[in-house]
N, C-alpha and C positions, 0 to 999 in steps of 0.2 A: 756760514753758507754764502757762497759767492753769488753775484748777479750776472745775468746775461743781458745783452743790450738789444733793444729794438729801435730802429730808425727807419722811417720812410719819408722821402721827399717826393714832391709832386711828380718828378720825372722817373721815379723808380718803379719798375714793373710790379714787384711784390714787396720787397723790403730792401733797404740799403745794403751795399756790400759789407758795411761795418757790422751789421747785425749778426750776433752769434745765435741765430735761430736756425734749427735744423732744416736742411733742404727738404722740400716737399711738404712742409708744415702748412704753407699757405697756397691757396689757389684763387686766381682772379677770374671773375665772370664779367662778360660784357654788359654794360649798362644800356638798357633799352633807350631808344630815341626819345620817348616821352619823358623819361627821367633824367636824361643827360644834363639839362640846364640846372638840375637841383642836386644830383648825385655825382660825385667825382669818381668813386670806385666802390666795388663790392668785393670783399674778400671772404673766402671760407677758410677757416683754420681748424686743424685737427692734430692732436698730439696726445700720446698716452705716456704717463709717467709710472715708474715702478711704485709698487705699493709702499705707502709710508714715506715716499720721497716727495719733496716740495721744491719747486724751482721759482726763484725770484727773477722777474724780468723788468728792467728799467726801460720805460717807454718815453722817448724824447718827444716833446710837444711839437705839434704842427698847427695848433690853433683852430682845428676843425671841430665841428659838432658831429657826433656819431650815434648811430642806433646799433645796438648789439643784441643778437638773438642767440642765447646759449642753449644748445641741445645736449650738452654734457655738463660736467662740473664747471660752474661759473667761476672764472678767475675773480679774485678779490683784491681791492686796493687798500684794505684795512684789516682789522682783526676779525671783523664779522664775515658772514658768508656773502658771496657775490650775488648779483641779481640775475634772474633768468632772462628778463628782457629789460633793457635799460636805454635811456637817452643820456649820453655823456656830453656835458657842456664844454664849450671852448675853454681852453686853459693855456697859459704860457709857462706852466710848471711841469716838471717831469713827474711821472707816476710810477711807483714800483708795485707791480701786481704779483700776487702769489698764485701759483698754479699747481694742481695736483690731480691724481687719478686720470680720467679721460677728459680732456678739454676739446670741445667741438662746438662750433657756432659760426655765425655769419655776421660780419661787420659791414655797416653801410656808412660811408663817409659823405657828409653833406657838403655842398659848396657854400661859400659865404653867402649869407642872405636867404638860404633855403629853409631855415628852421621853422619859420612861421607857417610856411605852406605845408610842411610834412608833420609838424608837431602840434600846430595850433596855438603856439605862443612864440614870442620873440626869443632869439637865442640868448639875449641878456638875462632872461629870467632863470636860466639854469646854468649860467656861466660858472665854471669851476666846480660843478657838482655833477653827480650821477643820480638820476631819479628813475624809479620804476616806471617803465613806459606806460603801464596801465593807468598811472595817475594822469597822464595826458590823453590817453586814448580810451578811457572809460571801459576798460576790460577787453578792448579789441586786440591788444598786444598778446595777451595770454592765449586767446583763441587762435591768433595767427601763428604763434609758436607751435601750438598743437597741430595745426594743419601742416606746417613745415616738417614736423617730426614724422608725420604719417606719410609724407611724400616718398616715392620709391627710390630716389637717388638725389645726388647733390644738385644736378641741373634742375630737377623738378622742384626742389626746395627753393632754389633761388627764383624760379619762375613764379611760384606762389607768392613769394615775398615781393617781387617787382609788381605783380598785378595788384597786390594790396596797397602798395605805395602809390601806384598810378590812380587808384580809386580815391585815395586821400587827396591827391592833387586836384581831381575833378571836384571833390566836395569843398575844397578851400579856394578854388579858382587858380591855385598854383602861382600866385604873384610873388615877386621879390621886389625889394626896394632897390631900384636901379642905382641911385646915388651911392648907397653903401657898397653895393657890389662893385661898381666902377672904381670907387676909392680903394677898396681892398686890392683890386688888380693893379692899380697904379703904384700903391705902396710896395706890393710884392715885386713888381717889375723893376722898381728902382733899388731893390735890396734894402729898403727902409731908409733911403737917403733923401728922398724928395720931401721938402718941407711941407708941413701940414697945411699952411696957408695956400701953397700952390695946388695941393691935392683938392682942397675945398673949392678953390676957384675953378679948377678943371671940371668939377662935377656940379657947379652952380649953386653952392650953399656956403654959408659962413662957417668959420672954424668951430664955433661952439655947437652949431647945429650938426655939423659933421660928426663931432665927438658923440653927440646924443644918438644919432642914427647908427653910427658904427657900433656902439655898445649894444644897442637894441637888436640890430640885425646880424651882426657878425659875432657878438658875444665877448669881444675884447675892446680895449681902447685902441685908437689908431697907433698910439705909441707902442703898446704891447705887440700889436701886429707887425709894426716896423722892426721891433727888436727881433722877433722871430724871423722875419725876412732876412735881416742882416746875418743872423746866426746861420740860417740855412745856406746863404751864399758862402759863408765861411766854411761850412761843412763840405759843400761841393768842391771848394778850392782845395781842401785838405785831401780829397780823394786823389788829387794829382800830385801831391807833395808828400811822399813817405817820410821825409826828414825836413819838416818845415822850419824856416826861420820865423819864429813867432812874431817878432816885431814887424817884419815885412807883411806877413799874413794879416796882422791886425790892421795896418794902414790900407792894404789893398781891399779889405773886406768892409771898410767904413768905420772901424773902431777908432777912438781917439789915440790909443796906444796899446801896448801889450797888456798893461794892467787892466784897462777897460775890457779887453777881450777875455782875460782870465776871470774877471768878475761876472761877466755875462755868461760864460760857460758854467760857472758855479750856480748862478741864479736860474738859468734856463735848462741846464742839463743835470745839475746836481753833482757834477764831477769837474775836475780841473781839465784844461786842455790836454795835458800830458796823460792824465788817467784815461780820457776819452780815446786818445790816439793809441794807447796801449791796448785797450779793449777792442778798438777797431782793427788793429793789426792782428790780434789773436783770433778775431772772427772773420777775417777777410776771405778765408777759404770757403765760407758758406754763402758765396755770392748767389743772389737770386737768379733763377733761370727763367 
């Protein structure tokens, strides 16, 4: 059984042009003003598979924390069943999900530092894991999913969801740790190249303290966040180079050399650069609209 690819970078409207995801599967909804400091995007996904047929999808990491509300068959990242409502912790590793029957749900991607305000605990406590959202919301997630399912259409479902998230912000005061958020922005803007000591100095804390804050509020180490930023910069560059000279791409993207680039692709994507490019080329006709 082959895998299809899913990739979404910050500036992609729905999914990246490399993703072999059928057009029309995803629909974006505007994030309300009250949620915008905490939520980067809300996507509704819907796809039906033939009876008895299963699709594997390799999801490349972006380091974000997500809330997922499944109205249909919940995708699974393992042998067991998927969760109807889940909080997915930040990760720098790819995930292969299994999908079957009718997949339908809403994904909410949180901004760095927003987990504590919306989940009630720091991002570091669920890093690398998916947990049932009711473990964090004391039953409120299942009730919210039921109200979403009863809504008359997609827009109404998302409105119900956004109203519930806004109420949680009011209950928790909606604060974020500014130093961690600012550090995440600086590292991302530099493509992972800015030394940690400079980032720490820019946000007014020591290196060790920044590492502690970053893990707690972003859910990754600054180094892992920087590795993802460098990878994402490389992936954007590859969109402009259908036949790349890998050694040149490596140096331009901030890798030590071509071998370093190849190792990072395997670690962060689970495929080699050549395998990625082959899948990206085969899926390029499915560019998001």
